[in-house]
N, C-alpha and C positions, 0 to 999 in steps of 0.2 A: 787649301782645298776649296775650289770654286763651287759655289752653291748655285742651284737653279732658281730662277726667279719665275714665279707663276705669272700667267698672262694677266690676272687681275692686279697683282702687285706692279707689274710693268706698266699698266695703264695709269696707276697712281704716280709712279715715278715719272712717267712721261709728262704729267701735268704739274710736276714739282720743279722747284728751282733753288739755286743757292746764290749767296753773295759772300764776298770775303770782306770782312770789316777792316778798317784802317787800324794801324797800330799793332804793337806786340804786347801780349798779355803775360803775366807772371802769376804764380800761386804763392801766397804769403800766409804764413802762420802768425797770428797776432794774439795779443792778450785782450784787446778791445777794438771795437769798430769805431773808426773815425771817418767822418764824411761818407756815410753809407750811400748817398746819392751818386757818388763818383765811381762806384765799383760795379762790375758786371755781376758778381755773385758773392754772397756772404753765406758761408756754410757753417752751421754749428752742429757737429755730430755728437755732442755731449762729451767728447774727449778732447777736442781742440776746436779752435775757431780759425777758419780759413777764409781768405779773401782772394777772389780772382779779379785782377784789376789790370788796367793798362800800365805798362812800365813807367810811364810818365807820372803816375799817381803814387808811386812808392814813397816820395818825400812827404806825402800826406800822412803816412802811417807813423806811429810813434816807434815802438820797437817791433821788429819782425824778423822772421827767417823766411827766405824765399828760395825757390828752385832756381837753378842756374840757366835753364832753358828758356828761350823766348818762344811763345806760342802764338799762332795765328788763328783767328776765329773764322770758321766757315759756318755761316748761318743758313740752315736748310729749312725751306718752307715746303711742307707737305701739301700736295694738292687736295688731300682728303684727310685732314687731321683726325686723330683718334680712331680711325677706321681703316687701318692699313697694316694688317698683320704681316710681319716680316720686314717692314720698312727700315727700321733701325738695324736689324740683322743683316740686311743686304749691304748697307753702307759700311757697317763695322767689319763685316766679313770680308768685303773686297779690300778694305784698307789693311786688315790683318793679314790677308793672303800676300800682300805686298810688303809685309814686315814693317808697317807704319804704326807707331805708337800714337794713341789718341786719348783724349779725355772727352767725355760726352756728358752734356747736360741738356735738359729739355725745359722749355718754358711752356706756357699755355699754347702758343702758336708756332713755336720754332724749336728745332733741334739744333743745338749748338755743338759743333765738333771742333775741338781745339787740336791742332796738329803742330808739331815742332816746325819752326820757321824753315828749317832746311828741307822739310818734306812738303811744303805748300804746293809747289808746282805739280809734283807727282800725285798728291792727294786730289787736287782739282781735276787732273786728267782722269783719274780713276772714277771719281764721282760723275764726271761728264760721260765717261764710258758706260756707266750704268743707265744713262738716259736722262739725267738731270740737266737742265739748261743753266747756264751761268748768266746772272744779271749783274750789271754794274751797280 
């Protein structure tokens, strides 16, 4: 179901951009964190410890279980961070409408959208179609 984007939100999107980071990422469940500086994210949700890391970093982990999919990282920079109601909903809604599975995380300045490697080109086209520019 396609959602309507307000004029105000479209102005924010039009001043926003994204990059695609090099490498493929995996999610790994671990017992302990080793080399935290090497990983994109470390998540302790009080029931398990998860590391999101580049595939090349898996040998650094002691024992782990990982997902089989390879994920690509689309790093979205909001032109007006913290003041853009509907920003994430526009992105996730457009990708969901296309049947694309994502994982989303946010840092202070970035929204990190992980898409399966097989969906990268389609995801980039959808995000650009919303009005985001792609920067190298």
